[in-house]
N, C-alpha and C positions, 0 to 999 in steps of 0.2 A: 817498077819492078825491082826485086832485089839485085844487087850488083850491075845496075843498068841506069841509064840516064832517065829522068822523068819523062813520062809520055808527053806528046805535044797537046797543048791546050784544046784544040779541036777534038782530039780524041778522048780526052777527059770529059768534055762537054757531052759526047755521045754517052759515055758511061753514066753521067750525072742523070741525063734524061732517061736512061734505061732503068736506073735505080728508082728515080722519082715515079716512073710509070708504073712500079710494082715488080721490076725485074722478072718480066716473063720468061719462061724457059724457051719457047719457041715463038714465033710470030704469030701462031694461032692460039697460044696459051690464054686462058681466061685469067684475068688479074682482078683480084678483089682488094681494093683500097679502103681503109677505114673512113666511113663517113662522118663519124664524131667519136671522139676519144671518150670512153667511159672511164672514169676514174676508179671505180669500183672494179673494173674488169682489166686493169693494167697494173701489173706488179712485177718487181724484180724478184727472182727466186734463186737462192742457193740451196741445192738439194741437202737435206739434212740440218739446215741451219734454222734455228729457232727465229721466227719473225720479231721485229722490234715492236715495242708497245704491249698493252695488256693483252692476256689470252682472249681470243674470239669467244664470246658468249652472248646469248640473247639478252636484250634489254628487257623490256616489258612486253611479251607476246600474248595473244589471245590464247586461253586455255580451253575454250570451248570446242569440243569435237565437231567435225564436219558431219561425221556419221557415227551413230552409236548404236550397235547391233547387239543382239541377244547372246551371240557366240563368236568366238574367234575363229579364224581361218588359218591357212599356213603362212608362215612368216616369210614374205617375199624379199625383204631387204633389211639389212642392219649395217650402219657405219658408225664409226667413232671419229672424233676430230683429232688430228695429229698433234695439236697443240693446246688443247683444252679439255676439261672435264665434261665433255658433251657427247651424247649418243643420240643418233637418229634412228627410228624404227618406222618401217612402212606398215600403213594401214589402209582401210578401205577409204579411197578419195582423200587421203591426208598422210602427213608425215608427222609423228610426234616425237618432240625433243625432251630428253631426259638429262638430268645431272648424273654423271656417271659415279660420283662418290655418294651423294645422298640419296639418288634414285628418285628425286622428286620431279614431277614434270614441269618443263620450262616454257612449253608453247606448242601450238598445233599450226601447221602449215598446210594450208588447202591444196589438194591436187584433184580438183574436180573432173580432170580429164580421164580418171579411171584409177588403176591400181599401180603404184610405184613398184617396178620390178627390179630396179637397181637404184642404190643411194651412193654417192661419193662425195665427200668433202674436198674442197680444193687444197692443193699442197700447202698453203699458208693458213689454212683453216677458216678463212673469212666467209667462204661461199659454200652452198650445199646445193648439189646437183641431183635430181631425180629423174629417171627415165621410165617410161611405162606406156599407158594408155588403155584402150579397149582392143581385146583380141579380135583380129580379122576386120577391124574398123578403122582403129586411129592409133598412131604412135608418135611420141615426141619427148623432148627433154626440157626441163625448166631449171632455172637457177635462183636461188634466194640469197639475199644477204643475211647472214646469221644475226647480226645484232639487232637489225629493225625488222626482219622477217618480210622485207619487200621483194616481190618478184622482179628481178632486174632483166632476165634474158628468158626468151623460149625459142627453141630451134627445133627443126624436124617436121616431117610430114609424111610419116610411114603409113603404110596400108595395114600394118599390124603392130602389136606392141613392141616397144623397144625392150631389149632383154639384157643388153650390155651397153654401157655408156661410161664416159669420163670426160672431165675438163683438163686441159693442158696446165703445166705447172705456171706458165705465164699468163694463164686465163683468157688466151686469145682464141683457143680452138675448143670445139666440143666434138667428140667423136661418138657415134652410136651405131648399134647394129641389132639384127633380130632376125625374124623368119624370112626376110626377103634376101637374106644372104650376102648382103652389101654393107661394107663399113662406109658410113658416109661421115665426113668432116665438115663442120660449119665454123664460119667465123663468128665470134662473140660480138664483134664491133658492128656487123652489118646483119647478122642472122642468115646470110647467104651461103649456099653450098660451096665450098672451096674445092673438094675432089671426092672421088668414089674410089674404093678398092673392091674389085670384083672377082677375087681369086677364091673365095669360099664356096663350097659345094653343098653346104647345109646350114642350118639355122645357126646364127651367131649367138653365144651364150656370154661371152665376157670380152670387154674391151678396156684397156688401160693404157695411159701414156707413162712412160718412164719418168722418174722423178725430175730429171733435168729437161724433160720435154724434147728430147732428141728422137725417140722411137715411140712406136705405137704397137702394142701387141693385141691380138685378138684371136679368139678361138671358137671352134664350132662342134655341132652335134656328131659329126663323123670323125672326130679325133683330130681335126685340122688345127694347127697352131702356127700362126704367122706373125712376123714382125715387119713393121713398116717404117719408112722415113717419115717421121710425124709431119714435116712442113711441106713435103712434096707428094706423099703417098706412094712412092717408089717402093718395090720390094727390097727388103733387107735381108731377111732369113726366113727359111722354112723349116721348122722344127718338127722333124718326124720321130714317131716312137710311141705315141699313145694308140691304144687299140680300141678306146671307147670314147664317148662324149667328153670333151674337156669343158667342164663347167665353170672353171674359175682360174684366173691368172693374177699374179701378184708380183710387183717388182721389189727387189731389195732397195733400200735406201740410196745406195750409190749408184743404181741403175745398171750395174755390170752383170746381175744375175736376175733371171726371171724364173718364178716358180709357178708350176701348173699343176692343177688336180683334176683327175679323170675318173669317169666310172669304171675304168680298168683297175681300180683300186689303188693306184699309185699316185704320189706326189713326185715330181720330176724338177730338177733344177738344171738350168741352161746357162751357158756363159755367152755373152753377146759378141765376142770377138770373131768366132767362127761358127757359132750355133751349136757347139758340142754339149751333149748331156754330160753334166759333171756328177749327178747324183740322182738316185731312183730308189724309192722304197715303197713296199705296201703299207698304206696308211689307214684304210677303212675297208673292212670287209663289205663287199657290194658295191662300193664306189665312193669317191669323194665328191662332195657337193660344193664346198666353200673352202677357200684358203686365203690367209692374209700374212704378209710379212709384218712383223713387229719392227719398231724403230731399232732395237738392238740386235736384229739378225734372226731372232727366233721366229718361229712359223706357228699360227694357229690353224686348225682345220676342222671341219666337221663332215659326217657322211651318213651313208644309209645303214651303218651299224648303230645309230642313235646316240652316238657319242662325239663330243667335242674333245679335241687333243691339243697338247702343246709339245712342240718339237724344238731341239736346239738347231743352231746353224747348219749342222752337218746331217740333220734328219734323224738324230737320236731322240727316242722318246722321253719326254720330261714327266708327262702325266696325262692321264685321261680323266675327264671329269664326270660327274654323276650322269648316268645315262638318261636320256629322254623316254617318254612313252611311245614316240614315233620318230620318223626320219628327221634327223638333225640337219636342217636345210641351210642355215646361215651361221656364220660365226664372225666375230670382229675382236680386236684387242685394244683396250684404251691404254696408250703409252703413259698418259699422265697419271693414272691410278693403278697400273699394272693389273687391270681386270679383264677377264674374258666374258663376252656377252655372246650367247648363242640362242637360236630359236629353232623350233621344230614344226612339223607338219599340222599339229593341232592349235598353233598360236601361242604355245608356251615359250617365254622368253626368260632365261636364267642368267644370273650374274654371279661369276666366281672370283676368288682371289687366286691370281695366277700363282703367287709364290707357294701356297700350301693347298690349293684346291677347295678351299672352304667356300660353301655356297653363301653368297651375302644376301641376295634378294631376287625379285623378279620385276620385269617390266611388262607393258601390256601394248599391243597395237591398237587396243579398244578402250581407251581411257574413260573414265566416267564423266558425264556432263557437270556442268557448273551446278546445277540443280541438285544432282546426287551427292556432289562434294559437299554441299551446303547441308543437305539433310544428314549426312554422315557426320559432319562437324557438330551438328546440332545434337545428334545422337550421342556424341562423345561429350558434348557440353552438359546435357541433362543430368546424366549420373554424377558429374563433377558438380553441378549445381546442388544437387541433392545432398551430397556429401559436405559441401560447403555449409549448407543450411543446418545440417545435423551437427556439424562441428560448431556452428554459430550457437545453436540451441544449447548444446552442452556446455559451451563457454558461458553463455548467459546464466544457465542453472548454477554453474560454479561460482559465478559472480555473486548471484543472488544469495547462495549459501554463505559465501564469504562475507557479505554485507550483514546477514542475520547473526553470524557468528561474532562479527565486529560490534554489532548493537549489543550482543549479551557481554562481550568484554567491556565495552563502554559502561553498561549498567553495572556490572561488578565493580568497575573502577569507581563509579559514583558511590555505591554502597560502601565499598572499602574507605573512601575518604570520609563519608559520614561518620562510620564507625571509628575511624581513626580520631576524628574530631571529638567524638563522645569520650573516648579513652584520654585524649589530651585534656578535655575539661575535668574528667574525674581525677585525673592526675593532679591538676591544679587545685581542685578541692582538698584533695588528700595531703598535697603539699602544704595547703593553708592550715588545715587541722594540725598537721605535724608541728608546724611553727607555733601555733597557739599552744600545744601540749608542751612543747619545749620550754616556753615562756613560763607556763604555770609551774613546770618542774623546777625551773630556775628560781622562781619566787619561793616555792616550798623549801627548797634547799636553803635559800637565804633565810626564811624564817626558823628553819631548824637550826641553822647555825646560830642565830640570835637567841633562841631558846636556850641552847647549850651554853652560850656565853652568860646568859642570866643566871643559869643554874650554878655555874661556876662561881659567878659573882655572889650568890646568896650563901654558897657554901663557905666562901672565904669571910663572909660577915659573921656567920655563926661561930666560926672558929674565934674570931676576935672577941665575940661577946662571951 
């Protein structure tokens, strides 16, 4: 102890045995000790710090959907990875993964147990949790490894669907809740129930661990909003103020502020020192369905007014996005691309640029089968092939025309050479005749000169005579 002598060894031995035995709170406490350490489920987390290594993204996952329906239904869950460009959307008996920048599908994770009602990535982004099941029949949570698509954990045995769930930051606990009005927390190491929280009086809609894993928040249909000590399940705070169902809760990255969205139309911010409400504003006419804190402190929300909205850290409106045709049920924000993804009652999922509100594209809970994708690809290839063939034929015709033209040029060149040779030969003949004429003219001149000389001689002789 501080400012005191070291405890006697026998006392320290007692403490050691107590800790090794799971540090039970009382003699009757149930102790859950890990049976086997799972490397994939054991992490050291610093809230808000980027994990070391490459961003968690799927390797090569199966793209064949488990179920392909003729129409889409209400979007039940959307989640974005905190540290990579990855989006997960819930569909019928499956979860579909998309690249948040290219919007290309990256894989399908089977959920044969029913419909996923909640999706949550782990705080380090390496795992994806889905909670759901079959109404009035079965509820559970499953966890996948993002990179391999391997299902590495399954917990829960609810008598109805799981509506709210989350995995703790250190990935040792999974909390879930639903129509049974009980928050149950399970160990990921053993899959066994650690404790239950039985203070809710109505269906539990949302459950979320704080980023540091110290606290656990849960909300219900009657407006109840509670905060628990995550590792013990003891009451920590009761946050009173909402007058309608609280559909969604979200923690700020530092864990000091909790945001809640309710059908009473408001989003409220709560500080965790004393549980005081520090901000409240009317966000969506008719009610708020979904909220999420961005990494930088902004908040995205969606509601009964068919609109997804972006707010600053103080609740000031930044912008509202293009309205859906029906209730805007789910919303999430990708911190790596600064994009907002939201879905409505009809199954329409839209992606916007958060910076300017530009609509970028769409995602689907009902992706095409591989056969449909192949047929679509072939449909795109056939016109391209025809264009290539036409271009090739045009090129061949041009080459043929060029060949004919070249042949004409070659023939003209041959004719020109023959004509040039004739001209050269004729010139040679002319030159020969010219030389002969010149020689004859020379001889004629010589004779003329000789005759002149003779006449002069004759004249001279006459004079003498």
